[in-house]
C-alpha positions, 0 to 999 in steps of 0.5 A, a space after each residue: 388513150 388507155 384509161 378511156 377506152 374501158 371507161 367507155 366499155 363500162 359505160 357502154 355496159 351500163 347504159 345497154 344494162 339499163 335499156 333492158 332493165 328500164 320497164 317505163 316505155 318512155 323512160 326506155 326510149 330516153 335509154 335508147 337515145 342515150 346508149 346511141 350516145 354512148 357508143 357514138 361516143 365508143 365509136 370515135 374513140 375506137 377511131 371510126 368515125 362513120 361508125 360514129 356518125 352513122 350510130 348517132 344519126 340513127 341509134 340517138 336520133 331515126 330509131 328513138 323518134 320513131 319509138 317515140 312516134 308510135 308509142 304516141 299513137 299507141 296511147 292516143 287510140 281511143 279504147 275498143 268497146 267489147 262485145 
């Protein structure tokens, strides 16, 4: 367990950095979902199963899905005409 936690902390830092550095919104949504999964594994390793389940539901599923729906709604709107 002593080797796993530092690796999970590094993986969490790497996935968080990836969320910030990715420029394409669709890929950034995917990075947010991966970050949520990494945090879920970290919380489970830290023996916080209730927080892990909440992170799995919210951070890995609900928030990325809402961002994806919002992104698709913005991309499907017709362009406005200039006067």
